[in-house]
N, C-alpha and C positions, 0 to 999 in steps of 0.2 A: 823715394820719389824726390826729384829736385824741386827747388823753390820755383814758383811761377816767374816767367820773364815778363818785362814790360811789353805792353801791347803796341802795335803799330798805330800811327795817328790816322786811323780811317774815319774818324768822326770826332766832333767836339763834345760828344756826350757819352756817358757810360751806360752799359746795359748789364745789370747785375741780377742774378737769380739766387734765391736762398732755398736750399734743399736739406733734407734730413729726415730722421724718423719722427713720426708723430709724437708730440710731447717733449721733443728735445729743446724746444724754445725758438725755433726758426722764425715763427711769426713775430714774436717779441723782438728778436734781433733785427729782422727785416724792417719792421715799422719804425724802430728807434733809429736804425741806419738812415732811413729815408728822411726823417725829421732833422737829424743832425747834418745831413748833406744839404738839405734845404736852408738850414741856418747859415750856410756859407754863401748864401745869395744865389743858389742854383735852382733852376726849374726842375722839379722832381714829380714824376708820375708814378704812383704806387699801384701796381697791378696785382690783384688778388685772385688767383685761380684755385685757391684752397677752398673746398666746399664747407669747411668749418670756419666760422668768423673769428679768427684770432688777430689778423693784421690790423683791423680798425681799432681794436682796443689799444694796441701798442701805439698807433698813430694818434689816438685821442679824437677820432672822428665819430660824430654822432650817429652816422649810418653804420649799423653793425651787422645787419643781416638783410641787405636790400640789393640784390644783383640787378643787372640791367634788365629792362622789361622783356617779356617773352616775344613781343611783336617786333623787336629789333632784328630777330633772326627768322629767315624763311627758308623753305626748301630750295636747294641748289638745282640749277638746270643741268642739261646734258653736258657732261665733261667737267662739271663743277663739284666741289665737295658736297656732302649730304646736306649741310646747313651753311648758309652764307648770310652776310649782312644784307638787310633790305637795300634795294637799289638806290634809294634816296639818301643813304647814310654811308659815310666813309669813316676812317679812323678818327680824323680830326673832329668830325661832327659828333661822334660818340663821346669823345672827351669833353667837348663843349657842352653837350646836353646832359650827360649822365655822371660825370665825375664829381664827387663831393669834394669840397675844399676843407682841408683840415688845418690844425695848428701849424705855424711856420710856413704856410703857403703850399704845403704838399697837396697835390690833387690825387684822389683815390677812386679807383674803379674796381668794383667787385663783379666777378663773372660766373658766379654759381654758388648754390648752396644745396643742402640735402632735403629741403622741403619739396614735397610733391613728387611726381614721377621722375624717373631717372632721365627721361628724354629732355626735361627742362635743363638738367645739368649738362647733357651732351650739347644742346643748342648753345648754351652759354659758353662752353669751352671752345666750340668752333668760332664763336664771335671773338673770344680772347685771342685765338690764333690769328685770325684775320686782322684784328686791330694791331697786334704786335708786328705783323709783317708789313703793314701799310704805314705805320707811324714814321714821320720824318725823323731821321736819326739825328738831325741837328737841332731839334726842338726841345726834347726832354731827356733828362737822365731817367732811365727806367729801373725801378727796383721791384722785382717780382717775388711773390711768395707762392711757391708751388705746393701742391698737396703733399702730405707726409708720406714717407716710404719711397719705394724705388720705381713703381709702375709708370707713373706719368713722366718722371724724369727720363727713364730709359726709353720711353716711347717718343722722345724728342721734344717734350714741352719746354726744355731748357735751351733749345737750339738757338733761340734769339739772343742769348746772353754771351757777352765777351768773357765775363767773369762769373763763376759759380762759387758761392760760399756754402761750404758743407758744415752744417751746425751739428755738433756732437756733444752729448753729455756722457758722464762716466758710468754708463751701464753697459752690460754685455750686449743687450739688444740694440742699443743705439750705435755702438761701435761696429756691430755686425752689419747693420744697415749701411753705415758709412763706408765700410770696406767694399760693399757692392757698388755704392754710388761713385766711388773713386774710378770705376771703369768708364765713367762718362768721358774721361780725358782721352780714351782710346777710340771713341766714335769718330767717324769721318766728319760729323758736324759738331764735334765736341768743342767745349769752350777753350779759348786761348789760355785762360788761367783758371785754376781750381784751387781755392784756398780753404784751409781748415780753421774753423772757429770752435774753440772749446767753450762750452757753456755750462753754467751752474757749478763751476769748480769750487770745491770746498777748501782745497789746499793745493800746493804745488804738485803733489803726487797724482792728482786727478789728471792734470794736463800731461804730465810725463807718461802716464799709463796710456792715454789716448794716442799721443804722438808716437810712442813705441809700437803700439798695436797697428797703427795705420802707416807707419814709416813716412810721416810727413810732419814738418815743423808747423807749429800753430801760428797763424797770422794774427790771431788775437785770442786772449784767454779772458773770458767773461766770468767773474766770480759770482758765487751765490750772493745775492743782495737781498737781505731780509726786508729792508725798507721798501724796495721795489715790489717784493712779494706781497707785502701787506697792502700796498696800493693796488695790486692786481686783484686782490680779493674784494676790494670795494669798487672795482671797475675803472681805476685810474691808470693812465698810461705811465710807463716807467719814468719818462722825462718830466711828467707832472708830479708824480709821487716822490721821486728822488732825483731832482735835477742835477745835483752834485754827487750822486751816489756812485758806487763802484761799477754798476752796470753801465751807466751813462758814460763814464770815463773810458771804460773798456771798448764800448762800441764806437766812440769818437776816435779812438786809436785804430779801430778797424777801418773806419772811413779813410783815415790817413793812409793806411796800408793799401786799400783798394785803389784810391786815387793815384798812388805812386806807381801803379802798374800801367798807367796811361801816360803817353808822352806829353799830354797837356796838363799833367798833374799839378804844376805850380799855379796854374790859373784857378784851380779849385781847392787849393790847400787850405785857404782861409787863415 
């Protein structure tokens, strides 16, 4: 597979989605990516559609398991989706009222968890879809964390993104999931760029094995970072536990790589 080409200048903001097998570390990478992008003076909205609360820990946000309220979503009328936002709410109002503010100025919205009946999760996911569709493309850089695995990504939950970052660790299961997710690039609604992020690499052979298996060069190789791992065990975000660590430097390089795909890249290079 060829390297991704720069995107057309259709907006002054990026839309990036992180996908991968559960446990590959995509939430950690996504949250760290959002903070490092915000540190460049950019307005960043982190959208969490993963029902497991991993992204807020990476962001350092105090709200770790608090999706938008149930009453934000109501039954849709004739010709509408099953669930829609309440008529007095639009995407901007959702962000203003319910987005938590985290370190570095990142705003964070969580759209579902696994508490309670599955209908609650379905309602929250419909709200996420409507918010993504209605948000002003020139207001926020969107950094989204999708649920682990292939189901949601294949059903179109990544269609809002210009760039999809595929996070893979050096296990057979993770690489197998990644191989399936690579077919996103063939969908009619597929992303303009799909980039590979090797995570938890112990040495150069891990990255080489993954790149060979997926026939795709790595946009970033994130090494195993013991210091960040110890921070994670006590609930600290990687950038707080190891601000100058290997993980932080590798994800900052990933920000550079993704920014370079956009024609406005020099404005956000930092």
